[in-house]
N, CA, C and O of each residue as an XYZ file, in Angstrom:
568
protein
N     116.806     81.124    103.556
C     116.289     79.817    103.995
C     116.339     79.830    105.521
O     117.337     80.225    106.125
N     115.241     79.389    106.126
C     115.168     79.335    107.599
C     114.703     77.905    107.989
O     113.802     77.335    107.372
N     115.334     77.372    109.003
C     114.952     76.103    109.576
C     114.742     76.312    111.074
O     115.655     76.770    111.760
N     113.595     75.997    111.579
C     113.267     76.162    112.976
C     112.501     74.944    113.480
O     111.391     74.659    113.029
N     113.093     74.254    114.390
C     112.445     73.063    114.962
C     111.893     72.115    113.915
O     110.761     71.651    114.045
N     112.655     71.822    112.895
C     112.243     70.912    111.832
C     111.379     71.536    110.774
O     111.043     70.869    109.796
N     111.007     72.776    110.924
C     110.215     73.472    109.930
C     111.142     74.306    109.027
O     111.878     75.167    109.509
N     111.096     74.039    107.729
C     111.942     74.713    106.749
C     111.105     75.688    105.904
O     110.010     75.334    105.466
N     111.597     76.880    105.678
C     110.873     77.857    104.903
C     111.868     78.589    103.997
O     112.929     79.026    104.443
N     111.519     78.706    102.769
C     112.296     79.438    101.749
C     111.524     80.631    101.284
O     110.360     80.827    101.633
N     112.199     81.432    100.483
C     111.645     82.688     99.866
C     111.646     83.815    100.919
O     111.056     83.701    101.993
N     112.310     84.860    100.569
C     112.572     85.987    101.505
C     111.294     86.576    102.059
O     111.213     86.822    103.262
N     110.285     86.815    101.221
C     109.100     87.435    101.737
C     108.253     86.540    102.581
O     107.581     87.009    103.499
N     108.267     85.239    102.292
C     107.603     84.280    103.186
C     108.261     84.258    104.521
O     107.590     84.201    105.551
N     109.591     84.302    104.526
C     110.388     84.365    105.815
C     110.059     85.646    106.571
O     109.836     85.615    107.781
N     110.029     86.766    105.863
C     109.695     88.038    106.569
C     108.342     87.967    107.184
O     108.187     88.352    108.343
N     107.342     87.495    106.472
C     105.988     87.412    107.008
C     105.913     86.426    108.205
O     105.204     86.684    109.177
N     106.624     85.337    108.124
C     106.676     84.330    109.198
C     107.278     84.959    110.450
O     106.732     84.844    111.547
N     108.407     85.621    110.264
C     109.083     86.205    111.428
C     108.372     87.418    112.025
O     108.538     87.729    113.205
N     107.583     88.094    111.201
C     106.933     89.310    111.629
C     105.593     89.074    112.391
O     105.126     89.941    113.130
N     105.020     87.928    112.196
C     103.701     87.643    112.805
C     103.756     87.941    114.325
O     104.656     87.504    115.042
N     102.743     88.708    114.768
C     102.637     89.117    116.151
C     103.533     90.231    116.572
O     103.542     90.586    117.751
N     104.292     90.807    115.669
C     105.154     91.958    115.968
C     104.576     93.214    115.379
O     103.616     93.166    114.610
N     105.152     94.333    115.735
C     104.708     95.610    115.211
C     105.076     95.790    113.704
O     104.622     96.727    113.048
N     105.902     94.869    113.194
C     106.283     94.958    111.772
C     105.227     94.455    110.841
O     105.332     94.668    109.633
N     104.193     93.784    111.353
C     103.106     93.308    110.528
C     101.791     93.711    111.186
O     101.432     93.187    112.240
N     101.076     94.639    110.563
C      99.853     95.133    111.212
C      98.847     94.018    111.552
O      98.701     93.046    110.812
N      98.167     94.187    112.683
C      97.160     93.221    113.125
C      95.888     93.389    112.274
O      95.151     92.431    112.041
N      95.650     94.624    111.818
C      94.456     94.880    111.028
C      94.565     94.139    109.690
O      95.575     94.228    108.992
N      93.504     93.411    109.355
C      93.543     92.538    108.165
C      93.769     93.359    106.922
O      94.547     92.930    106.069
N      93.158     94.487    106.761
C      93.338     95.269    105.538
C      94.748     95.881    105.434
O      95.346     95.925    104.360
N      95.251     96.346    106.572
C      96.625     96.876    106.554
C      97.633     95.745    106.232
O      98.599     95.944    105.496
N      97.372     94.559    106.809
C      98.234     93.408    106.528
C      98.162     93.044    105.028
O      99.173     92.704    104.412
N      96.963     93.124    104.467
C      96.824     92.864    103.014
C      97.625     93.885    102.184
O      98.230     93.537    101.170
N      97.617     95.118    102.623
C      98.390     96.144    101.882
C      99.898     95.870    102.015
O     100.657     96.106    101.075
N     100.314     95.385    103.151
C     101.735     94.977    103.308
C     102.054     93.897    102.272
O     103.059     93.988    101.566
N     101.191     92.868    102.183
C     101.429     91.818    101.225
C     101.403     92.326     99.770
O     102.177     91.890     98.918
N     100.494     93.249     99.536
C     100.416     93.824     98.167
C     101.763     94.442     97.803
O     102.265     94.206     96.705
N     102.368     95.241     98.718
C     103.652     95.840     98.446
C     104.758     94.758     98.291
O     105.669     94.914     97.478
N     104.667     93.686     99.063
C     105.665     92.644     98.940
C     105.552     91.901     97.617
O     106.569     91.451     97.088
N     104.333     91.753     97.054
C     104.180     91.183     95.765
C     104.722     92.150     94.702
O     105.329     91.722     93.720
N     104.504     93.416     94.899
C     105.035     94.436     93.972
C     106.556     94.304     93.930
O     107.153     94.335     92.854
N     107.176     94.157     95.089
C     108.644     94.037     95.193
C     109.099     92.821     94.378
O     110.049     92.924     93.603
N     108.462     91.722     94.537
C     108.871     90.494     93.847
C     108.645     90.595     92.323
O     109.484     90.163     91.533
N     107.538     91.152     91.944
C     107.147     91.185     90.493
C     107.741     92.377     89.714
O     107.991     92.261     88.515
N     107.963     93.495     90.374
C     108.433     94.687     89.685
C     109.876     95.116     89.998
O     110.654     95.446     89.104
N     110.195     95.100     91.270
C     111.449     95.691     91.732
C     112.620     94.667     91.636
O     113.689     94.983     91.113
N     112.395     93.469     92.140
C     113.467     92.472     92.183
C     114.049     92.215     90.816
O     115.265     92.259     90.629
N     113.177     91.946     89.856
C     113.682     91.595     88.494
C     114.266     92.840     87.840
O     115.373     92.764     87.306
N     113.602     93.946     87.851
C     114.027     95.139     87.093
C     115.293     95.738     87.650
O     116.107     96.257     86.887
N     115.494     95.685     88.986
C     116.667     96.248     89.566
C     117.684     95.182     89.974
O     118.890     95.344     89.788
N     117.167     94.095     90.532
C     118.024     93.032     91.064
C     118.870     92.295     89.971
O     120.056     92.042     90.186
N     118.287     91.970     88.857
C     119.045     91.266     87.832
C     120.193     92.106     87.245
O     121.344     91.668     87.235
N     119.872     93.310     86.760
C     120.933     94.140     86.216
C     122.008     94.450     87.289
O     123.194     94.506     86.962
N     121.623     94.643     88.514
C     122.606     94.901     89.582
C     123.509     93.685     89.747
O     124.725     93.827     89.871
N     122.926     92.503     89.749
C     123.717     91.253     89.894
C     124.715     91.143     88.755
O     125.896     90.895     88.996
N     124.261     91.325     87.505
C     125.157     91.192     86.358
C     126.316     92.165     86.510
O     127.464     91.773     86.301
N     126.059     93.402     86.861
C     127.140     94.367     87.018
C     128.057     93.980     88.157
O     129.280     94.059     88.037
N     127.455     93.555     89.279
C     128.252     93.228     90.482
C     129.263     92.090     90.219
O     130.421     92.171     90.628
N     128.811     91.051     89.543
C     129.656     89.877     89.320
C     130.420     89.925     87.994
O     131.209     89.037     87.672
N     130.158     90.982     87.249
C     130.903     91.155     85.968
C     130.467     90.218     84.859
O     131.285     89.883     84.002
N     129.217     89.778     84.834
C     128.714     88.920     83.815
C     128.444     89.757     82.562
O     127.724     90.753     82.636
N     128.989     89.384     81.451
C     128.750     90.084     80.174
C     127.297     89.798     79.743
O     126.853     88.650     79.695
N     126.598     90.865     79.440
C     125.245     90.755     78.983
C     125.083     91.673     77.755
O     125.797     92.669     77.630
N     124.185     91.352     76.890
C     123.840     92.141     75.777
C     123.308     93.516     76.347
O     122.406     93.520     77.184
N     123.852     94.627     75.904
C     123.356     95.931     76.414
C     121.828     96.092     76.223
O     121.164     96.805     76.976
N     121.314     95.425     75.221
C     119.833     95.512     75.018
C     119.075     94.905     76.155
O     117.945     95.310     76.428
N     119.666     93.934     76.838
C     119.036     93.322     77.969
C     118.956     94.309     79.149
O     117.937     94.391     79.835
N     120.054     95.057     79.369
C     120.015     96.119     80.376
C     118.918     97.144     80.041
O     118.172     97.590     80.913
N     118.850     97.494     78.773
C     117.869     98.511     78.365
C     116.439     97.980     78.458
O     115.487     98.745     78.617
N     116.306     96.651     78.355
C     114.957     96.072     78.494
C     114.437     96.285     79.937
O     113.245     96.518     80.137
N     115.324     96.205     80.923
C     114.893     96.364     82.332
C     114.831     97.793     82.779
O     114.111     98.097     83.730
N     115.569     98.711     82.124
C     115.619    100.125     82.550
C     114.205    100.727     82.693
O     113.893    101.220     83.777
N     113.342    100.717     81.678
C     112.048    101.371     81.886
C     111.159    100.677     82.975
O     110.331    101.319     83.621
N     111.364     99.388     83.138
C     110.622     98.690     84.161
C     111.079     99.175     85.576
O     110.251     99.382     86.463
N     112.392     99.345     85.754
C     112.923     99.822     86.998
C     112.448    101.239     87.277
O     112.036    101.551     88.394
N     112.503    102.092     86.272
C     112.093    103.493     86.423
C     110.621    103.567     86.756
O     110.212    104.373     87.593
N     109.805    102.723     86.102
C     108.341    102.690     86.406
C     108.115    102.289     87.820
O     107.288    102.896     88.501
N     108.822    101.276     88.306
C     108.657    100.813     89.701
C     109.073    101.933     90.645
O     108.364    102.204     91.614
N     110.180    102.580     90.397
C     110.602    103.690     91.264
C     109.645    104.858     91.249
O     109.480    105.546     92.257
N     109.011    105.087     90.110
C     107.982    106.122     90.037
C     106.764    105.808     90.873
O     106.176    106.691     91.497
N     106.389    104.542     90.880
C     105.266    104.107     91.765
C     105.620    104.415     93.188
O     104.836    105.019     93.919
N     106.823    103.994     93.592
C     107.246    104.255     94.984
C     107.317    105.753     95.266
O     106.900    106.207     96.331
N     107.840    106.511     94.321
C     107.934    107.957     94.531
C     106.575    108.589     94.764
O     106.404    109.347     95.718
N     105.608    108.291     93.911
C     104.243    108.874     94.069
C     103.693    108.502     95.428
O     103.128    109.341     96.130
N     103.858    107.236     95.800
C     103.272    106.756     97.049
C     103.969    107.405     98.254
O     103.300    107.880     99.171
N     105.292    107.425     98.255
C     106.048    107.923     99.400
C     106.077    109.459     99.468
O     106.458    110.016    100.497
N     105.698    110.123     98.432
C     105.632    111.591     98.434
C     104.517    112.065     99.389
O     104.466    113.239     99.754
N     103.641    111.152     99.782
C     102.515    111.548    100.644
C     102.519    110.887    102.006
O     101.608    111.092    102.808
N     103.527    110.108    102.260
C     103.585    109.370    103.555
C     105.030    108.986    103.820
O     105.872    108.985    102.921
N     105.299    108.655    105.095
C     106.655    108.200    105.498
C     106.928    106.746    105.227
O     108.060    106.347    104.952
N     105.869    105.952    105.308
C     106.068    104.481    105.195
C     105.094    103.921    104.183
O     104.110    104.579    103.845
N     105.343    102.736    103.698
C     104.496    102.157    102.654
C     103.115    101.869    103.136
O     102.153    102.072    102.395
N     102.971    101.403    104.349
C     101.599    101.069    104.853
C     101.394    101.751    106.210
O     102.169    101.560    107.147
N     100.340    102.540    106.282
C     100.029    103.175    107.524
C     101.080    104.165    108.002
O     101.810    104.735    107.190
N     101.165    104.375    109.312
C     102.077    105.317    109.881
C     103.321    104.696    110.518
O     104.017    105.357    111.289
N     103.604    103.417    110.197
C     104.676    102.754    110.859
C     105.526    101.919    109.871
O     105.049    101.461    108.833
N     106.730    101.759    110.227
C     107.680    100.876    109.538
C     107.199     99.452    109.577
O     106.798     98.968    110.636
N     107.226     98.764    108.450
C     106.696     97.387    108.436
C     107.572     96.469    107.545
O     108.542     96.923    106.939
N     107.219     95.212    107.485
C     107.988     94.307    106.603
C     107.820     94.707    105.135
O     108.636     94.296    104.310
N     106.822     95.473    104.781
C     106.727     95.976    103.396
C     107.915     96.907    103.116
O     108.518     96.836    102.045
N     108.246     97.765    104.064
C     109.411     98.647    103.893
C     110.701     97.845    103.807
O     111.573     98.139    102.990
N     110.812     96.848    104.644
C     112.049     96.024    104.637
C     112.205     95.309    103.265
O     113.274     95.305    102.655
N     111.073     94.705    102.817
C     111.142     94.000    101.530
C     111.480     94.895    100.371
O     112.330     94.553     99.548
N     110.808     96.075    100.287
C     111.044     97.016     99.175
C     112.412     97.640     99.223
O     113.037     97.887     98.191
N     112.878     97.897    100.443
C     114.169     98.593    100.575
C     115.297     97.790    100.024
O     116.223     98.345     99.434
N     115.245     96.450    100.202
C     116.345     95.603     99.884
C     116.860     95.813     98.447
O     118.054     96.039     98.247
N     115.983     95.740     97.471
C     116.390     95.949     96.071
C     116.357     97.387     95.668
O     117.197     97.807     94.871
N     115.416     98.188     96.182
C     115.331     99.590     95.773
C     116.602    100.317     96.073
O     117.037    101.135     95.262
N     117.224    100.061     97.202
C     118.443    100.745     97.553
C     119.623    100.366     96.680
O     120.653    101.041     96.683
N     119.470     99.293     95.941
C     120.523     98.852     94.999
C     120.372     99.447     93.624
O     121.160     99.131     92.733
N     119.391    100.295     93.420
C     119.175    100.892     92.085
C     120.400    101.547     91.506
O     120.651    101.373     90.314
N     121.183    102.291     92.264
C     122.413    102.899     91.675
C     123.393    101.861     91.185
O     124.060    102.072     90.173
N     123.497    100.733     91.888
C     124.353     99.629     91.461
C     123.873     98.968     90.195
O     124.642     98.271     89.534
N     122.615     99.170     89.837
C     122.022     98.644     88.600
C     122.095     99.685     87.476
O     121.676     99.423     86.348
N     122.631    100.864     87.797
C     122.782    101.891     86.801
C     121.722    102.937     86.800
O     121.593    103.672     85.822
N     120.933    103.045     87.881
C     119.869    104.041     87.949
C     120.207    105.179     88.881
O     120.658    104.968     90.007
N     119.982    106.398     88.397
C     120.210    107.573     89.217
C     118.914    107.849     90.007
O     117.831    107.959     89.433
N     119.060    107.956     91.327
C     117.933    108.209     92.169
C     117.665    109.722     92.367
O     116.836    110.108     93.191
N     118.363    110.546     91.618
C     118.244    111.999     91.756
C     116.860    112.554     91.630
O     116.518    113.530     92.298
N     116.048    111.950     90.781
C     114.695    112.433     90.547
C     113.678    111.814     91.537
O     112.479    112.073     91.430
N     114.138    111.030     92.459
C     113.273    110.309     93.365
C     113.470    110.762     94.803
O     113.874    109.962     95.647
N     113.197    112.013     95.097
C     113.445    112.608     96.431
C     112.712    111.872     97.536
O     113.281    111.633     98.601
N     111.445    111.504     97.299
C     110.684    110.794     98.320
C     111.256    109.444     98.590
O     111.317    109.024     99.746
N     111.679    108.744     97.572
C     112.297    107.401     97.717
C     113.591    107.551     98.498
O     113.830    106.760     99.410
N     114.435    108.521     98.188
C     115.676    108.758     98.892
C     115.409    109.038    100.393
O     116.091    108.480    101.253
N     114.427    109.894    100.700
C     114.086    110.250    102.039
C     113.586    108.965    102.789
O     113.965    108.740    103.938
N     112.774    108.169    102.160
C     112.307    106.922    102.755
C     113.452    105.988    103.072
O     113.486    105.355    104.127
N     114.412    105.908    102.121
C     115.568    105.055    102.349
C     116.355    105.513    103.598
O     116.844    104.695    104.377
N     116.456    106.811    103.756
C     117.128    107.305    104.983
C     116.356    106.964    106.250
O     116.950    106.680    107.290
N     115.057    106.993    106.162
C     114.214    106.599    107.318
C     114.417    105.109    107.641
O     114.503    104.729    108.809
N     114.493    104.266    106.586
C     114.707    102.850    106.806
C     116.098    102.636    107.397
O     116.245    101.848    108.332
N     117.116    103.311    106.881
C     118.473    103.198    107.438
C     118.551    103.578    108.895
O     119.408    103.070    109.618
N     117.677    104.461    109.345
C     117.664    104.930    110.699
C     116.956    103.981    111.679
O     116.952    104.231    112.884
N     116.378    102.932    111.185
C     115.675    101.959    112.017
C     116.643    101.171    112.889
O     117.762    100.867    112.476
N     116.209    100.850    114.073
C     117.024    100.018    114.952
C     117.282     98.672    114.277
O     116.377     98.054    113.719
N     118.517     98.244    114.342
C     118.896     96.939    113.780
C     119.260     96.926    112.326
O     119.683     95.896    111.802
N     119.104     98.069    111.646
C     119.458     98.130    110.216
C     120.980     98.056    110.071
O     121.721     98.661    110.846
N     121.419     97.321    109.089
C     122.828     97.293    108.767
C     122.980     97.185    107.235
O     122.112     96.608    106.580
N     124.040     97.717    106.668
C     124.193     97.686    105.229
C     124.439     96.304    104.685
O     125.052     95.456    105.334
N     123.948     96.090    103.471
C     124.227     94.837    102.781
C     125.566     94.925    102.102
O     125.831     95.862    101.349
N     126.414     93.949    102.365
C     127.738     93.963    101.777
C     127.812     93.147    100.533
O     128.873     93.059     99.914
């Protein structure tokens, strides 16, 4: 949640886009900016739910039916495979530069092991995560 001069904004990706406007983190080119948003929608629809929910349940020790974890497993693996295929051919999600798309996708993707997923088969995803971690201002989520 962000409040600035009486303006309140919720939702992480809306905040990222708001803060990135006019910076190198959001491409000025309309099509590149649309690709950034496409990846951010992918994060919200595919990655956050499939990785974020099981990770949260494990982290806070909430008992869940094992079938529920298994429901999300193939969805998480499918999302990681999409990222793997894409990142196998490039360093960043959009264009040749780090963007808010990378920030948005990294947040939950890096938590995959905490949700019970082995990233061993996702070499391109792991390499991308290291590039994100090397960015100025990056710090680990506690």
